[in-house]
Every structure is written in structure tokens, then in C-alpha cells.
MARDOMI-846496 format. One record per residue (C-alpha): x, y, z. Coordinates in nm, 4 decimals, padded with zeros to 6 digits, always signed. Layout:
px X | py Y | pz Z $
...
***
This chain:
px -00.4228 | py -05.4651 | pz -08.4862 $
px -00.6288 | py -05.8296 | pz -08.4963 $
px -00.4440 | py -06.0840 | pz -08.4173 $
px -00.2849 | py -06.3169 | pz -08.7616 $
px -00.4237 | py -06.6488 | pz -08.7864 $
px -00.2189 | py -06.9213 | pz -08.5895 $
px -00.0839 | py -07.1766 | pz -08.8059 $
px -00.1630 | py -07.4522 | pz -08.6145 $
px -00.3237 | py -07.5219 | pz -08.2830 $
px +00.0127 | py -07.5903 | pz -08.1043 $
px +00.1193 | py -07.2581 | pz -08.1978 $
px -00.2640 | py -07.1241 | pz -08.0811 $
px -00.2138 | py -07.2245 | pz -07.7226 $
px +00.2060 | py -07.0980 | pz -07.7398 $
px +00.0357 | py -06.7557 | pz -07.8133 $
px -00.2219 | py -06.7372 | pz -07.5548 $
px +00.0237 | py -06.8275 | pz -07.2957 $
px +00.2917 | py -06.6170 | pz -07.4181 $
px +00.0579 | py -06.3345 | pz -07.3847 $
px -00.0284 | py -06.4030 | pz -07.0482 $
px -00.0336 | py -06.7327 | pz -06.9171 $
px -00.2100 | py -06.6715 | pz -06.5883 $
px -00.4913 | py -06.5109 | pz -06.7589 $
px -00.8443 | py -06.7438 | pz -06.7163 $
px -00.8869 | py -06.8716 | pz -07.0727 $
px -01.1206 | py -07.1215 | pz -06.9874 $
px -01.3971 | py -07.0773 | pz -06.7694 $
px -01.6514 | py -07.4116 | pz -06.7149 $
px -01.9743 | py -07.3900 | pz -06.5273 $
px -02.1724 | py -07.7504 | pz -06.4839 $
px -02.5000 | py -07.8199 | pz -06.5875 $
px -02.6605 | py -07.8234 | pz -06.2279 $
px -02.4342 | py -07.5094 | pz -06.1315 $
px -02.7276 | py -07.3893 | pz -05.9215 $
px -02.7267 | py -07.7191 | pz -05.7079 $
px -02.3785 | py -07.7982 | pz -05.7041 $
px -02.1509 | py -07.4473 | pz -05.7697 $
px -01.9483 | py -07.6577 | pz -05.9760 $
px -01.7328 | py -07.3684 | pz -06.1735 $
px -01.3523 | py -07.4648 | pz -06.3172 $
px -01.1084 | py -07.1905 | pz -06.4897 $
px -00.8003 | py -07.2768 | pz -06.6895 $
px -00.5310 | py -07.0522 | pz -06.7285 $
px -00.3416 | py -06.9698 | pz -07.0674 $
px -00.0615 | py -07.2133 | pz -06.8922 $
px -00.2892 | py -07.4540 | pz -06.6611 $
px -00.5348 | py -07.5362 | pz -07.0351 $
px -00.1999 | py -07.5318 | pz -07.2616 $
px -00.0503 | py -07.7962 | pz -06.9864 $
px -00.3787 | py -08.0066 | pz -06.9886 $
px -00.3497 | py -08.0560 | pz -07.3764 $
px -00.0035 | py -08.1224 | pz -07.3982 $
px -00.0450 | py -08.3940 | pz -07.1415 $
px -00.3402 | py -08.5282 | pz -07.3653 $
px -00.1694 | py -08.5327 | pz -07.6691 $
px +00.1535 | py -08.7209 | pz -07.4922 $
px -00.0685 | py -08.9310 | pz -07.3932 $
px -00.2607 | py -08.9955 | pz -07.7561 $
px +00.1211 | py -09.0396 | pz -07.9172 $
px +00.2478 | py -09.2683 | pz -07.6402 $
px -00.0770 | py -09.5439 | pz -07.6125 $
px -00.2266 | py -09.5413 | pz -07.8981 $
px +00.0377 | py -09.3628 | pz -08.1526 $
px -00.1625 | py -09.1052 | pz -08.2412 $
px -00.1147 | py -08.8514 | pz -08.5558 $
px -00.2105 | py -08.7678 | pz -08.8850 $
px -00.4589 | py -09.0178 | pz -09.0407 $
px -00.5699 | py -09.1572 | pz -08.6880 $
px -00.9134 | py -09.0769 | pz -08.6471 $
px -01.0141 | py -09.0191 | pz -08.2796 $
px -01.3817 | py -09.0282 | pz -08.1610 $
px -01.4737 | py -08.7576 | pz -07.9056 $
px -01.8219 | py -08.9327 | pz -07.7627 $
px -01.8561 | py -08.6431 | pz -07.4785 $
px -02.0498 | py -08.3546 | pz -07.3992 $
px -02.0277 | py -07.9703 | pz -07.3984 $
px -01.7322 | py -08.0273 | pz -07.0860 $
px -01.4027 | py -07.8636 | pz -07.0115 $
px -01.2805 | py -08.2110 | pz -07.0571 $
px -01.3719 | py -08.1864 | pz -07.3884 $
px -01.2365 | py -07.9023 | pz -07.5119 $
px -00.9195 | py -08.0063 | pz -07.3754 $
px -00.9036 | py -08.3692 | pz -07.5625 $
px -01.0316 | py -08.1498 | pz -07.9038 $
px -00.7318 | py -07.9349 | pz -07.8762 $
px -00.5044 | py -08.2478 | pz -07.7814 $
px -00.6397 | py -08.4551 | pz -08.0719 $
px -00.5443 | py -08.1296 | pz -08.3343 $
px -00.1835 | py -08.1134 | pz -08.1654 $
px -00.1324 | py -08.4481 | pz -08.2560 $
px -00.2231 | py -08.3742 | pz -08.6279 $
px -00.4807 | py -08.6423 | pz -08.6222 $
px -00.8258 | py -08.6462 | pz -08.7124 $
px -01.1006 | py -08.5207 | pz -08.3950 $
px -01.5170 | py -08.6652 | pz -08.4402 $
px -01.7424 | py -08.5590 | pz -08.2871 $
px -01.9963 | py -08.8597 | pz -08.1502 $
px -01.9581 | py -09.2354 | pz -08.1581 $
px -01.8083 | py -09.2929 | pz -08.4926 $
px -01.7321 | py -09.6969 | pz -08.4192 $
px -01.4959 | py -09.7137 | pz -08.7011 $
px -01.2647 | py -09.4703 | pz -08.5107 $
px -00.8959 | py -09.5975 | pz -08.4370 $
px -00.9859 | py -09.5012 | pz -08.0834 $
px -01.2835 | py -09.4020 | pz -07.8646 $
px -01.2929 | py -09.1657 | pz -07.5926 $
px -01.6201 | py -09.1273 | pz -07.3950 $
px -01.7304 | py -09.0825 | pz -07.0414 $
px -02.0417 | py -09.3915 | pz -07.0617 $
px -01.8723 | py -09.7008 | pz -06.9439 $
px -02.1633 | py -09.9134 | pz -07.1158 $
px -02.1269 | py -09.7457 | pz -07.4596 $
px -01.7244 | py -09.8170 | pz -07.3859 $
px -01.7973 | py -10.1551 | pz -07.2630 $
px -02.0002 | py -10.1787 | pz -07.6308 $
px -01.7732 | py -10.0509 | pz -07.8556 $
px -01.5429 | py -10.2327 | pz -08.0701 $
px -01.3287 | py -09.9495 | pz -08.1584 $
px -00.9672 | py -10.1109 | pz -08.1290 $
px -00.8758 | py -09.8501 | pz -07.8213 $
px -01.1002 | py -09.6735 | pz -07.5599 $
px -01.0255 | py -09.4156 | pz -07.3086 $
px -01.2501 | py -09.3605 | pz -07.0084 $
px -01.2747 | py -08.9822 | pz -06.9266 $
px -01.4794 | py -08.9215 | pz -06.5726 $
px -01.6896 | py -08.5539 | pz -06.6107 $
px -01.6834 | py -08.5495 | pz -06.1865 $
px -01.4885 | py -08.2532 | pz -06.0650 $
px -01.1891 | py -08.3160 | pz -05.9567 $
px -01.2157 | py -08.6988 | pz -06.0340 $
px -00.8642 | py -08.8808 | pz -05.9953 $
px -01.0109 | py -09.1909 | pz -06.1605 $
px -01.3016 | py -09.2820 | pz -06.3495 $
px -01.4480 | py -09.4568 | pz -06.0568 $
px -01.6505 | py -09.8325 | pz -06.0900 $
px -01.7832 | py -09.8983 | pz -06.3858 $
px -01.4408 | py -09.8902 | pz -06.5540 $
px -01.4522 | py -10.1290 | pz -06.8793 $
px -01.1721 | py -10.4202 | pz -06.8721 $
px -00.9379 | py -10.3215 | pz -07.1134 $
px -01.0258 | py -09.9167 | pz -07.1282 $
px -00.7877 | py -09.6672 | pz -07.0283 $
px -00.8503 | py -09.4581 | pz -06.7286 $
px -00.7679 | py -09.0774 | pz -06.8089 $
px -00.8088 | py -08.9395 | pz -06.5100 $
px -00.5862 | py -09.1580 | pz -06.3336 $
px -00.2989 | py -09.1949 | pz -06.5835 $
px -00.2760 | py -08.8610 | pz -06.7568 $
px -00.0949 | py -08.6701 | pz -06.5219 $
px +00.1598 | py -08.8989 | pz -06.5682 $
px +00.2193 | py -08.7529 | pz -06.9239 $
px +00.5160 | py -08.4473 | pz -07.0176 $
px +00.4014 | py -08.1173 | pz -06.9654 $
px +00.5667 | py -07.9698 | pz -07.3038 $
px +00.4652 | py -08.1363 | pz -07.6203 $
px +00.6125 | py -08.1204 | pz -07.9779 $
px +00.4154 | py -08.3230 | pz -08.2301 $
px +00.5382 | py -08.6651 | pz -08.3693 $
px +00.4614 | py -08.5672 | pz -08.7623 $
px +00.3036 | py -08.2404 | pz -08.8762 $
px -00.0326 | py -08.2938 | pz -09.0576 $
px -00.0978 | py -08.2418 | pz -09.4455 $
px -00.3162 | py -07.9380 | pz -09.5411 $
px -00.6108 | py -08.2014 | pz -09.6412 $
px -00.6037 | py -08.4028 | pz -09.3502 $
px -00.9152 | py -08.4647 | pz -09.1495 $
px -00.8718 | py -08.2315 | pz -08.8137 $
px -01.2072 | py -08.1540 | pz -08.6772 $
px -01.5356 | py -08.3920 | pz -08.8290 $
px -01.5364 | py -08.2269 | pz -09.2197 $
px -01.2656 | py -07.9696 | pz -09.1653 $
px -00.9563 | py -08.0266 | pz -09.2356 $
px -00.5650 | py -07.8731 | pz -09.0688 $
px -00.5288 | py -07.6401 | pz -09.3731 $
px -00.8707 | py -07.4617 | pz -09.3186 $
px -00.9579 | py -07.5208 | pz -08.9311 $
px -00.8041 | py -07.2277 | pz -08.7844 $
px -00.9028 | py -06.9599 | pz -09.0384 $
px -01.2548 | py -07.0951 | pz -09.0502 $
px -01.2361 | py -07.0580 | pz -08.6503 $
px -01.0664 | py -06.6839 | pz -08.7192 $
px -01.3498 | py -06.6180 | pz -08.9648 $
px -01.6149 | py -06.6865 | pz -08.7867 $
px -01.4840 | py -06.4722 | pz -08.4649 $
px -01.3696 | py -06.1871 | pz -08.6964 $
px -01.6959 | py -05.9714 | pz -08.5646 $
px -01.5256 | py -05.9739 | pz -08.1939 $
px -01.2912 | py -05.7524 | pz -08.0053 $
px -00.9849 | py -05.8511 | pz -07.9420 $
px -00.9590 | py -06.0189 | pz -07.6297 $
px -01.3437 | py -06.1476 | pz -07.6279 $
px -01.4801 | py -06.2900 | pz -07.3692 $
px -01.7058 | py -06.5414 | pz -07.4715 $
px -02.0441 | py -06.6546 | pz -07.3297 $
px -02.1501 | py -06.9813 | pz -07.4854 $
px -02.3527 | py -07.3323 | pz -07.4384 $
px -02.2157 | py -07.4837 | pz -07.7849 $
px -02.1302 | py -07.8596 | pz -07.7930 $
px -01.8157 | py -07.9701 | pz -07.9358 $
px -01.9194 | py -07.9859 | pz -08.2856 $
px -01.9630 | py -07.5733 | pz -08.2501 $
px -01.5766 | py -07.5719 | pz -08.1133 $
px -01.4402 | py -07.4003 | pz -08.4402 $
px -01.7588 | py -07.1045 | pz -08.4456 $
px -01.6927 | py -07.0889 | pz -08.0723 $
px -01.4238 | py -07.1356 | pz -07.8163 $
px -01.1478 | py -07.1841 | pz -08.1553 $
px -01.2848 | py -06.8407 | pz -08.2545 $
px -01.2534 | py -06.6619 | pz -07.9473 $
px -00.9310 | py -06.7967 | pz -07.9020 $
px -00.8136 | py -06.6934 | pz -08.2137 $
px -00.9163 | py -06.3041 | pz -08.1057 $
px -00.6689 | py -06.3881 | pz -07.8198 $
px -00.9867 | py -06.4116 | pz -07.5927 $
px -01.1315 | py -06.6507 | pz -07.3691 $
px -01.4432 | py -06.8551 | pz -07.3113 $
px -01.6935 | py -06.9333 | pz -07.0339 $
px -01.9001 | py -07.2434 | pz -07.1411 $
px -02.2179 | py -07.3057 | pz -06.9699 $
px -02.3724 | py -07.6428 | pz -07.1312 $
px -02.6798 | py -07.5327 | pz -06.9250 $
px -02.7131 | py -07.1627 | pz -07.0334 $
px -03.0604 | py -07.0631 | pz -06.9557 $
px -03.0244 | py -07.1903 | pz -06.6159 $
px -02.7104 | py -06.9884 | pz -06.5203 $
px -02.8031 | py -06.6865 | pz -06.3584 $
px -02.7646 | py -06.4073 | pz -06.5290 $
px -02.5196 | py -06.1975 | pz -06.2781 $
px -02.3178 | py -06.4438 | pz -06.3328 $
px -02.2475 | py -06.2821 | pz -06.7270 $
px -02.1602 | py -05.9724 | pz -06.5514 $
px -01.9424 | py -06.1431 | pz -06.2896 $
px -01.7536 | py -06.3143 | pz -06.5617 $
px -01.7444 | py -05.9616 | pz -06.7640 $
px -01.8359 | py -06.1431 | pz -07.1082 $
px -01.8908 | py -05.9446 | pz -07.3892 $
px -01.9920 | py -06.2028 | pz -07.6053 $
px -02.2663 | py -06.4714 | pz -07.6365 $
px -02.2742 | py -06.7549 | pz -07.8571 $
px -02.5770 | py -06.9567 | pz -07.7797 $
px -02.6258 | py -07.3000 | pz -07.9200 $
px -02.8290 | py -07.3211 | pz -08.2337 $
***
């Protein structure tokens, strides 16, 4: 029987954890995998913990909730997906790209953060195993890697969004997961999806796979990923960018 459409991102993560907390749900291959060998794998429980910590940070530091606009100026990366899920879990509105009119800007580029007029700014390091943003942290910006581990592993939203509240770019909370479920309807339950889609395509990619009780292999440089990797990862669906 196909899985039912989750009512919220929090419910989606709870379903994944309940299904198998140790099963891999997100596997990331770095852009220069052939050179660096960067591979990160998050189980259902670890993914849910990262999302909970980030959502708690958003609420406690920035009072994020329904109506808050959070700009995620980040590339295709496992941390970007964590941030998208966390924003959605708080009921806030995740926007892909810079969006200088946002309430919070989350960015990996020090120069862009320094030049931004956003009221609140978060610096995100994309380096493997980063424990801080490193040199160049702009004044007034929150260092995500340095502080995120101090937040709780369990998250319950302070306020639930209304169905018409913005969720991800032009999609509202009331339709987001229905769109994702529809996008992945042709995939098998438990799909292992290989994709290079960027943050703006999360609905038809990662969210769609997770709505099918599946998992995601994200490889931003998909063309350069050795073909044997796909075989080793046992992928049974592919979604290239475009």
C-alpha cells in the first residue's frame, strides 16, 4: 500500500524515523568527489536530529514561525536540505536564493553576508566536518556550525502555519507535501533516488522520495559521479536537474 501523504514536515520525519531509525535517508556526494572522496550519510534519526536542532535555533534565536521569511542562499548540499526542512518544520517560509527582503538570510558566502542588509544573518560552512565558519565570519552573523549542536534534538513547533501560509518559494504549507507526493507517485515505495536537483527543486526530488518512504542520494556534480557509485548505492530512480 502506498504511504499516505504526511500532514507536515515534522510528521514526515517522524514517519521516516518510525519506519527504520538507522536506515540511510540522505547520502551526499561532494562536488569534487573524484578528488576529495567526500561522502556524507544521514540516517533517519540523524537527519531528524539535525532538522530539530536547526528548527530550535530558528525559533529561539530569531522567533521564526508562520510568516517569517527565511532566505536560503545555499547550493545543492545536505546542509541545505536540513535547513529547508527546519524552516518548514517551524511553519516559516523558506525562499531559495538571496531575497534581501527576507527576515533571515542563511548563506555560505562571507562577502554576501557582509553586504546583506537582512535583519538577521546566519553563516553556514559547507566544509566537511566543519565545527565553525572559520576565518571571515562577518560581524553580527551567527556561526551555524559553532552553535547548532547546543540546541535540542527534539522539536515541536511553537505555532502551526495556516494552509495558505508560504512554505517553499511559491508553494503554501497546505499544498507542499501533496505536491511532493504527486511528484513521486510513479516511484516505488522505498525508492532510492539519485539526483542533482538544486534547492528550488526539493519538492519534486528529496521531498517526493521521502513521501514515498524512500531515500535520497544527492550528487551536485552528477555527471562526474562514477557510474559504479550508483550501482553501489542501489538507486532505482534518477532525477537529473532540468
